[in-house]
C-alpha positions in Angstrom: 121.6 74.3 51.1 119.7 73.5 47.9 118.5 76.5 45.9 115.1 75.4 44.6 114.9 78.5 42.4 118.0 77.6 40.5 116.8 74.0 40.2 113.6 75.2 38.6 115.4 77.5 36.2 117.9 74.8 35.1 115.3 72.2 34.5 113.0 74.6 32.7 115.9 75.4 30.3 116.4 71.7 29.8 112.8 70.8 29.0 113.3 70.7 25.2 116.5 68.6 25.4 115.6 66.4 28.3 113.8 63.6 26.5 116.7 63.1 24.1 119.5 63.4 26.5 118.1 61.7 29.6 119.5 58.3 28.7 119.9 56.9 32.2 116.7 58.4 33.5 114.7 56.6 30.7 116.4 53.3 31.7 115.5 54.0 35.3 111.8 54.6 34.4 111.7 51.3 32.4 113.2 49.5 35.4 110.7 51.1 37.8 107.8 50.0 35.6 109.3 46.4 35.5 109.4 46.4 39.3 105.9 47.6 39.6 104.7 44.8 37.3 106.8 42.3 39.2 105.2 43.4 42.5 101.7 43.1 41.0 100.4 46.4 42.3 96.6 46.5 41.9 93.5 48.6 42.3 95.3 51.9 41.5 92.7 54.5 40.8 94.2 57.7 42.2 97.9 58.5 41.6 100.2 61.3 42.6 103.5 61.7 40.7 106.2 63.9 42.2 108.6 65.5 39.8 106.8 64.5 36.6 109.1 66.5 34.4 108.3 66.0 30.7 106.1 63.1 31.4 108.3 60.1 30.5 107.0 58.2 33.6 103.6 59.8 33.7 102.5 58.5 30.3 103.6 54.9 31.1 101.8 55.0 34.4 98.6 56.2 32.8 98.8 53.5 30.2 99.5 50.8 32.8 96.8 51.7 35.3 94.3 53.9 33.5 93.6 55.8 36.7 90.5 57.8 37.5 92.8 60.7 38.5 96.5 61.4 38.3 98.0 64.4 39.9 101.2 65.5 38.2 103.5 67.6 40.3 106.6 69.5 39.3 108.5 72.6 40.5 108.8 73.9 36.9 105.8 76.2 36.2 105.9 75.5 32.4 105.6 71.7 32.8 102.0 71.5 31.4 103.4 72.6 28.0 105.1 69.2 27.8 101.8 67.4 27.9 100.0 69.6 25.3 100.4 67.2 22.4 99.7 64.1 24.6 96.5 65.6 25.9 95.4 66.5 22.4 96.0 63.0 21.1 94.7 61.2 24.2 91.4 62.9 25.0 90.3 59.9 27.1 93.2 60.6 29.5 92.9 64.4 29.6 90.0 64.4 32.1 92.0 62.4 34.6 95.1 64.6 34.6 95.4 67.4 37.1 98.6 69.5 37.4 99.9 70.3 40.9 102.7 72.8 40.5 105.2 73.7 43.2 107.8 72.4 45.5 106.8 69.0 46.7 108.3 69.6 50.1 106.0 72.6 50.6 102.7 72.0 48.9 99.7 70.2 50.3 99.2 66.7 48.8 95.8 65.4 47.8 94.6 62.6 50.0 93.2 59.1 49.3 96.0 58.3 47.0 96.6 54.7 45.9 100.0 55.2 44.3 102.5 57.9 45.1 105.3 57.6 42.6 108.5 59.6 41.7 111.5 59.0 39.5 114.9 60.7 39.8 113.5 63.6 41.9 113.7 63.0 45.7 117.5 63.5 45.7 116.9 67.2 45.3 114.9 67.4 48.6 116.3 69.1 51.6 114.7 66.8 54.1 114.3 63.3 52.7 112.8 61.7 55.8 110.3 64.5 56.3 109.1 63.9 52.7 108.7 60.2 53.3 106.7 60.9 56.5 104.6 63.4 54.5 103.7 60.8 51.9 102.0 58.6 54.6 99.3 61.3 55.1 98.4 61.2 51.3 98.2 57.4 50.8 95.4 55.0 51.6 96.1 52.0 53.8 97.8 49.1 52.0 98.7 51.3 49.1 102.1 52.1 47.6 105.0 54.5 47.7 107.2 53.9 44.6 110.3 55.9 43.8 113.8 55.9 42.4 116.6 58.1 43.7 120.4 58.0 43.5 123.0 56.6 45.8 126.4 57.7 47.0 128.4 56.9 43.9 126.1 59.1 41.7 128.1 61.5 39.5 131.1 60.7 41.7 133.5 61.9 39.0 132.0 65.4 39.2 132.2 65.5 43.0 135.8 64.2 43.0 136.9 67.0 40.7 134.8 70.0 41.9 134.1 69.0 45.4 130.4 69.8 44.8 127.4 67.6 44.6 124.1 66.6 46.3 123.9 64.7 49.5 123.1 61.2 48.4 122.0 58.4 50.8 123.2 54.9 50.7 120.8 52.0 50.1 121.0 51.1 53.8 120.2 54.7 54.9 117.2 54.8 52.6 116.0 51.4 53.8 116.3 52.5 57.4 114.3 55.7 56.9 111.6 54.3 54.7 111.1 51.3 57.0 110.1 53.6 59.8 106.9 54.4 58.0 106.3 51.6 55.5 106.7 47.9 54.8 109.4 47.7 52.2 108.5 45.3 49.4 111.5 45.9 47.2 114.7 47.9 47.3 117.4 47.5 44.7 120.4 49.4 43.5 122.7 49.4 40.4 125.5 51.3 38.7 125.1 52.8 35.2 128.2 54.2 33.5 127.9 56.5 30.5 130.9 57.1 28.2 131.6 60.4 26.4 134.3 61.7 24.0 135.4 64.5 26.3 134.8 66.2 29.7 133.1 69.0 27.8 130.5 66.6 26.5 129.9 65.5 30.1 129.1 69.1 31.1 126.8 69.5 28.1 125.0 66.3 29.0 124.4 67.5 32.5 123.2 70.9 31.3 120.7 69.3 28.8 119.2 67.1 31.6 119.0 69.9 34.1 121.5 68.2 36.4 123.9 71.1 36.1 121.9 72.6 38.9 124.2 70.8 41.3 126.9 73.2 40.0 124.9 76.3 40.8 127.9 78.1 42.3 130.4 77.2 39.5 131.5 79.9 37.1 133.1 78.4 34.1 136.0 80.3 32.6 138.9 79.1 30.4 141.2 78.5 33.4 138.9 76.4 35.6 137.4 74.6 32.5 141.0 73.6 31.5 141.7 72.4 35.0 138.4 70.4 35.1 139.2 68.8 31.7 142.8 67.9 32.7 141.7 66.3 36.0 138.8 64.5 34.4 141.0 62.9 31.7 143.7 62.0 34.3 141.3 60.3 36.7 138.3 59.0 34.7 139.5 58.1 31.2 138.8 54.5 30.1 139.8 53.2 26.7 139.8 56.7 25.1 136.4 57.5 26.6 135.3 59.7 29.5 133.2 58.0 32.3 130.2 59.4 34.1 128.6 57.2 36.8 124.9 57.0 37.8 123.9 55.1 40.9 120.1 54.5 40.9 118.2 53.0 43.8 114.7 51.7 43.5 112.1 51.4 46.3 108.6 49.9 46.4 106.9 50.3 49.8 103.5 49.6 51.2 101.6 51.6 53.8 100.4 49.3 56.6 
């Protein structure tokens, strides 16, 4: 069971450090934008972004499409603070931005959407298929669902040592579910491995990106931290560095 309250708290605490620390998430956004350009998505006037976070994807989408309206959703209530400087410096965009705060699995989506987009968010949802079904009611016909999530090898080192982690779907599982409701135009996956100097740096990285929410029941003391460190070094050391694996999956689908 995913505790959404803890997720919100952890990501809120990570807001100030997220843009600096979210190395992989930034790469995923760049790749998602590249895929959108590759697929030549057009006539995008009304956008809904799920899990906008600090706006790393939001700002690129606004620049790419210049939509009439973009709804920015996030579970963190303080998220609009992250856009304060952007709105001040981009007055032409400020009228098009509307914040839609709350749990995306629970809130009512606006309708007549041309692009429903999300990056590195849907893996936190309790019912992935129900979310995919829900998006169909928001989108116009022949318009687009675009998202990135993470596959089964994501943070595999953490799960191996602690036995804890999110339920990740395989590329095949995701394709099967999405294709029930959409025509899939693109689905791709890849592995991104980060290297750190120590297991402690790994934990700090996860904390600064809010991903430490997957460890919401872990109480760190000297004993279990020492055990974690020893096991991590024994199993995931590579050329004097410590590995951490991300497994992004990208999807572009069209409502038919």
